[in-house]
MOPAC internal coordinates of N, CA, C and O (Angstrom, degrees):
PM7 1SCF
backbone

  N    0.0000 0     0.00 0     0.00 0    0    0    0
  C    1.4153 1     0.00 0     0.00 0    1    0    0
  C    1.4742 1   111.15 1     0.00 0    2    1    0
  O    1.2310 1   119.08 1   -59.31 1    3    2    1
  N    1.3791 1   119.36 1   120.69 1    3    2    1
  C    1.4712 1   123.05 1  -179.71 1    5    3    2
  C    1.4373 1   108.92 1  -110.88 1    6    5    3
  O    1.2310 1   118.59 1   -29.36 1    7    6    5
  N    1.3429 1   120.29 1   150.64 1    7    6    5
  C    1.4831 1   129.11 1   176.45 1    9    7    6
  C    1.3958 1   109.33 1  -153.29 1   10    9    7
  O    1.2310 1   122.37 1   -23.01 1   11   10    9
  N    1.3192 1   113.07 1   156.99 1   11   10    9
  C    1.4494 1   119.46 1   168.85 1   13   11   10
  C    1.5605 1   113.14 1   -95.69 1   14   13   11
  O    1.2310 1   122.11 1   173.43 1   15   14   13
  N    1.3489 1   113.57 1    -6.57 1   15   14   13
  C    1.4089 1   116.89 1   175.15 1   17   15   14
  C    1.5304 1   112.01 1   -70.12 1   18   17   15
  O    1.2310 1   120.94 1   -47.15 1   19   18   17
  N    1.3006 1   115.81 1   132.85 1   19   18   17
  C    1.5378 1   120.68 1  -179.05 1   21   19   18
  C    1.4583 1   109.53 1   -69.64 1   22   21   19
  O    1.2310 1   119.78 1   -26.91 1   23   22   21
  N    1.4104 1   118.03 1   153.09 1   23   22   21
  C    1.5243 1   123.87 1  -176.96 1   25   23   22
  C    1.5569 1   108.02 1   -60.30 1   26   25   23
  O    1.2310 1   119.64 1   143.38 1   27   26   25
  N    1.3103 1   118.30 1   -36.62 1   27   26   25
  C    1.4351 1   119.96 1  -178.69 1   29   27   26
  C    1.5234 1   112.59 1   -57.71 1   30   29   27
  O    1.2310 1   123.24 1   137.08 1   31   30   29
  N    1.4295 1   111.39 1   -42.92 1   31   30   29
  C    1.4645 1   116.50 1  -177.66 1   33   31   30
  C    1.5088 1   109.72 1   -69.42 1   34   33   31
  O    1.2310 1   119.51 1   140.44 1   35   34   33
  N    1.4050 1   118.55 1   -39.56 1   35   34   33
  C    1.3839 1   118.07 1   176.63 1   37   35   34
  C    1.5609 1   115.43 1   -58.52 1   38   37   35
  O    1.2310 1   123.05 1   137.17 1   39   38   37
  N    1.3528 1   111.77 1   -42.83 1   39   38   37
  C    1.4487 1   114.72 1  -178.95 1   41   39   38
  C    1.4506 1   109.88 1   -68.35 1   42   41   39
  O    1.2310 1   116.99 1   143.68 1   43   42   41
  N    1.3539 1   123.34 1   -36.32 1   43   42   41
  C    1.4816 1   125.89 1   177.85 1   45   43   42
  C    1.6083 1   109.38 1   -61.38 1   46   45   43
  O    1.2310 1   120.67 1   138.19 1   47   46   45
  N    1.3968 1   116.33 1   -41.81 1   47   46   45
  C    1.4004 1   116.56 1  -178.99 1   49   47   46
  C    1.5804 1   109.93 1   -73.29 1   50   49   47
  O    1.2310 1   120.10 1   150.13 1   51   50   49
  N    1.3606 1   117.41 1   -29.87 1   51   50   49
  C    1.5197 1   114.21 1   177.66 1   53   51   50
  C    1.5531 1   107.20 1   -70.91 1   54   53   51
  O    1.2310 1   118.22 1   143.07 1   55   54   53
  N    1.3339 1   121.00 1   -36.93 1   55   54   53
  C    1.4797 1   122.72 1   177.33 1   57   55   54
  C    1.5234 1   108.25 1   -58.05 1   58   57   55
  O    1.2310 1   121.78 1   129.06 1   59   58   57
  N    1.3828 1   114.20 1   -50.94 1   59   58   57
  C    1.4674 1   120.86 1  -175.31 1   61   59   58
  C    1.5758 1   108.42 1   -57.50 1   62   61   59
  O    1.2310 1   120.81 1   130.93 1   63   62   61
  N    1.3030 1   116.06 1   -49.07 1   63   62   61
  C    1.4368 1   124.92 1  -176.15 1   65   63   62
  C    1.5006 1   113.79 1   -60.69 1   66   65   63
  O    1.2310 1   122.74 1   132.27 1   67   66   65
  N    1.3504 1   112.35 1   -47.73 1   67   66   65
  C    1.4666 1   117.91 1   179.61 1   69   67   66
  C    1.5444 1   113.76 1   -78.67 1   70   69   67
  O    1.2310 1   119.37 1   162.21 1   71   70   69
  N    1.3360 1   118.81 1   -17.79 1   71   70   69
  C    1.4398 1   122.89 1  -176.91 1   73   71   70
  C    1.4893 1   112.65 1    65.82 1   74   73   71
  O    1.2310 1   120.03 1  -146.53 1   75   74   73
  N    1.2674 1   117.55 1    33.47 1   75   74   73
  C    1.4374 1   127.38 1  -179.67 1   77   75   74
  C    1.5945 1   107.52 1   -97.79 1   78   77   75
  O    1.2310 1   121.03 1   -56.52 1   79   78   77
  N    1.3184 1   115.63 1   123.48 1   79   78   77
  C    1.4820 1   114.26 1   176.04 1   81   79   78
  C    1.4905 1   109.08 1  -135.30 1   82   81   79
  O    1.2310 1   119.04 1  -166.16 1   83   82   81
  N    1.3757 1   119.44 1    13.84 1   83   82   81
  C    1.4754 1   122.34 1   174.95 1   85   83   82
  C    1.4448 1   108.20 1   -66.52 1   86   85   83
  O    1.2310 1   119.90 1   -46.11 1   87   86   85
  N    1.3632 1   117.79 1   133.89 1   87   86   85
  C    1.3893 1   115.84 1  -172.66 1   89   87   86
  C    1.5909 1   118.46 1   -73.16 1   90   89   87
  O    1.2310 1   124.58 1   166.72 1   91   90   89
  N    1.3472 1   108.81 1   -13.28 1   91   90   89
  C    1.5195 1   114.96 1   179.02 1   93   91   90
  C    1.5697 1   109.94 1  -108.28 1   94   93   91
  O    1.2310 1   118.64 1  -163.21 1   95   94   93
  N    1.3056 1   120.19 1    16.79 1   95   94   93
  C    1.4838 1   125.68 1   173.11 1   97   95   94
  C    1.4705 1   109.34 1   -68.53 1   98   97   95
  O    1.2310 1   122.32 1   -47.09 1   99   98   97
  N    1.3726 1   113.16 1   132.91 1   99   98   97
  C    1.5107 1   114.38 1   178.53 1  101   99   98
  C    1.5046 1   104.68 1  -105.92 1  102  101   99
  O    1.2310 1   125.40 1   -71.37 1  103  102  101
  N    1.4238 1   107.24 1   108.63 1  103  102  101
  C    1.3414 1   116.90 1   177.06 1  105  103  102
  C    1.5146 1   110.21 1  -105.76 1  106  105  103
  O    1.2310 1   121.48 1   -62.97 1  107  106  105
  N    1.2639 1   114.78 1   117.03 1  107  106  105
  C    1.5281 1   122.28 1  -177.06 1  109  107  106
  C    1.5227 1   106.41 1  -120.62 1  110  109  107
  O    1.2310 1   121.38 1   -54.13 1  111  110  109
  N    1.3284 1   114.96 1   125.87 1  111  110  109
  C    1.4746 1   118.52 1  -176.00 1  113  111  110
  C    1.4865 1   113.66 1  -112.22 1  114  113  111
  O    1.2310 1   118.52 1   -48.83 1  115  114  113
  N    1.2459 1   120.43 1   131.17 1  115  114  113
  C    1.5598 1   128.49 1   179.30 1  117  115  114
  C    1.4765 1   105.47 1  -134.97 1  118  117  115
  O    1.2310 1   123.48 1    -8.53 1  119  118  117
  N    1.3378 1   110.94 1   171.47 1  119  118  117
  C    1.4998 1   123.88 1   173.35 1  121  119  118
  C    1.5146 1   111.05 1  -130.85 1  122  121  119
  O    1.2310 1   120.28 1   -31.19 1  123  122  121
  N    1.2340 1   117.06 1   148.81 1  123  122  121
  C    1.4536 1   121.32 1   179.87 1  125  123  122
  C    1.4921 1   110.94 1  -138.71 1  126  125  123
  O    1.2310 1   118.93 1   -33.17 1  127  126  125
  N    1.3748 1   119.65 1   146.83 1  127  126  125
  C    1.5146 1   118.84 1  -177.42 1  129  127  126
  C    1.4282 1   107.78 1   -89.94 1  130  129  127
  O    1.2310 1   115.19 1   165.17 1  131  130  129
  N    1.3146 1   126.72 1   -14.83 1  131  130  129
  C    1.4935 1   120.59 1   169.35 1  133  131  130
  C    1.5274 1   106.65 1  -155.85 1  134  133  131
  O    1.2310 1   117.66 1    -9.57 1  135  134  133
  N    1.2757 1   122.07 1   170.43 1  135  134  133
  C    1.4792 1   125.70 1  -164.59 1  137  135  134
  C    1.5799 1   108.14 1   -69.84 1  138  137  135
  O    1.2310 1   117.91 1   161.20 1  139  138  137
  N    1.2838 1   121.58 1   -18.80 1  139  138  137
  C    1.4527 1   124.15 1  -175.20 1  141  139  138
  C    1.6247 1   106.43 1   -99.92 1  142  141  139
  O    1.2310 1   119.82 1   178.96 1  143  142  141
  N    1.2487 1   117.96 1    -1.04 1  143  142  141
  C    1.4127 1   120.85 1  -176.55 1  145  143  142
  C    1.5610 1   112.14 1   -79.03 1  146  145  143
  O    1.2310 1   122.26 1   -29.22 1  147  146  145
  N    1.2540 1   113.28 1   150.78 1  147  146  145
  C    1.4998 1   119.30 1   173.75 1  149  147  146
  C    1.5108 1   104.84 1   -74.17 1  150  149  147
  O    1.2310 1   119.21 1   -23.08 1  151  150  149
  N    1.3108 1   119.12 1   156.92 1  151  150  149
  C    1.4606 1   123.12 1  -176.69 1  153  151  150
  C    1.4899 1   111.81 1   -79.72 1  154  153  151
  O    1.2310 1   121.59 1   -40.35 1  155  154  153
  N    1.2536 1   114.56 1   139.65 1  155  154  153
  C    1.5398 1   126.34 1   177.86 1  157  155  154
  C    1.4055 1   105.19 1  -105.46 1  158  157  155
  O    1.2310 1   120.51 1   -44.56 1  159  158  157
  N    1.3988 1   116.62 1   135.44 1  159  158  157
  C    1.4763 1   116.88 1   169.16 1  161  159  158
  C    1.5430 1   111.89 1   -72.06 1  162  161  159
  O    1.2310 1   120.32 1   -24.56 1  163  162  161
  N    1.1576 1   116.99 1   155.44 1  163  162  161
  C    1.5533 1   123.04 1  -178.93 1  165  163  162
  C    1.4863 1   108.06 1   -91.51 1  166  165  163
  O    1.2310 1   122.77 1   -57.33 1  167  166  165
  N    1.3424 1   112.30 1   122.67 1  167  166  165
  C    1.4356 1   120.00 1  -177.45 1  169  167  166
  C    1.5991 1   109.90 1   -93.71 1  170  169  167
  O    1.2310 1   120.30 1   -62.85 1  171  170  169
  N    1.2721 1   117.03 1   117.15 1  171  170  169
  C    1.4936 1   122.90 1  -179.34 1  173  171  170
  C    1.5376 1   102.37 1   -95.06 1  174  173  171
  O    1.2310 1   121.91 1   -44.76 1  175  174  173
  N    1.3135 1   113.96 1   135.24 1  175  174  173
  C    1.4744 1   126.99 1   173.95 1  177  175  174
  C    1.5651 1   105.88 1   -66.37 1  178  177  175
  O    1.2310 1   118.71 1   -50.70 1  179  178  177
  N    1.2775 1   120.07 1   129.30 1  179  178  177
  C    1.4709 1   120.48 1   173.81 1  181  179  178
  C    1.4879 1   114.38 1   -70.07 1  182  181  179
  O    1.2310 1   121.83 1   -23.80 1  183  182  181
  N    1.2776 1   114.09 1   156.20 1  183  182  181
  C    1.5149 1   115.91 1   175.36 1  185  183  182
  C    1.5387 1   107.83 1   -71.05 1  186  185  183
  O    1.2310 1   119.44 1   -18.12 1  187  186  185
  N    1.3136 1   118.67 1   161.88 1  187  186  185
  C    1.4708 1   125.22 1   178.97 1  189  187  186
  C    1.5833 1   109.07 1   -59.89 1  190  189  187
  O    1.2310 1   122.44 1   132.85 1  191  190  189
  N    1.3099 1   112.93 1   -47.15 1  191  190  189
  C    1.4958 1   117.54 1  -177.58 1  193  191  190
  C    1.4666 1   105.52 1   -99.12 1  194  193  191
  O    1.2310 1   117.60 1   -50.34 1  195  194  193
  N    1.3224 1   122.17 1   129.66 1  195  194  193
  C    1.4744 1   126.49 1   177.94 1  197  195  194
  C    1.4828 1   111.19 1  -154.11 1  198  197  195
  O    1.2310 1   119.75 1   -21.50 1  199  198  197
  N    1.2581 1   118.08 1   158.50 1  199  198  197
  C    1.4531 1   122.09 1  -179.82 1  201  199  198
  C    1.6438 1   109.03 1   -62.12 1  202  201  199
  O    1.2310 1   125.52 1   -19.34 1  203  202  201
  N    1.3720 1   107.00 1   160.66 1  203  202  201
  C    1.5367 1   112.29 1  -177.38 1  205  203  202
  C    1.5336 1   107.90 1   -81.92 1  206  205  203
  O    1.2310 1   121.73 1   -96.81 1  207  206  205
  N    1.3333 1   114.29 1    83.19 1  207  206  205
  C    1.6051 1   117.35 1  -176.69 1  209  207  206
  C    1.4958 1   102.17 1  -159.68 1  210  209  207
  O    1.2310 1   120.41 1   -19.88 1  211  210  209
  N    1.3957 1   116.83 1   160.12 1  211  210  209
  C    1.3388 1   129.68 1  -179.09 1  213  211  210
  C    1.5124 1   107.51 1   -81.52 1  214  213  211
  O    1.2310 1   120.20 1   -51.53 1  215  214  213
  N    1.3294 1   117.21 1   128.47 1  215  214  213
  C    1.4691 1   123.21 1  -176.33 1  217  215  214
  C    1.5165 1   109.07 1  -111.49 1  218  217  215
  O    1.2310 1   118.68 1   156.41 1  219  218  217
  N    1.2121 1   120.12 1   -23.59 1  219  218  217
  C    1.5206 1   123.40 1  -174.74 1  221  219  218
  C    1.5646 1   112.08 1  -150.29 1  222  221  219
  O    1.2310 1   121.25 1   -36.63 1  223  222  221
  N    1.3012 1   115.22 1   143.37 1  223  222  221
  C    1.5321 1   118.53 1  -179.03 1  225  223  222
  C    1.4981 1    99.71 1  -126.93 1  226  225  223
  O    1.2310 1   121.73 1   -48.55 1  227  226  225
  N    1.3572 1   114.29 1   131.45 1  227  226  225
  C    1.4072 1   127.32 1   179.04 1  229  227  226
  C    1.4610 1   107.26 1  -111.98 1  230  229  227
  O    1.2310 1   119.71 1   -65.14 1  231  230  229
  N    1.2885 1   118.17 1   114.86 1  231  230  229
  C    1.5113 1   120.93 1   179.72 1  233  231  230
  C    1.5797 1   111.23 1  -125.39 1  234  233  231
  O    1.2310 1   119.70 1   -39.34 1  235  234  233
  N    1.2690 1   118.18 1   140.66 1  235  234  233
  C    1.5406 1   125.89 1  -178.37 1  237  235  234
  C    1.5328 1   104.03 1  -116.26 1  238  237  235
  O    1.2310 1   120.10 1   180.00 1  239  238  237

């Protein structure tokens, strides 16, 4: 799943939707293509200008 929404914004929306504000709450967000599917992490497209570091690793 690809999106141009930044991970911080996704986390903020999850927190708002769930109504969770406990500082130690573990909010993990995933997406699935059907209810029996395993969870896919959400891939955010990187900004055009970014620091000189690795942001994603793709392994097959």
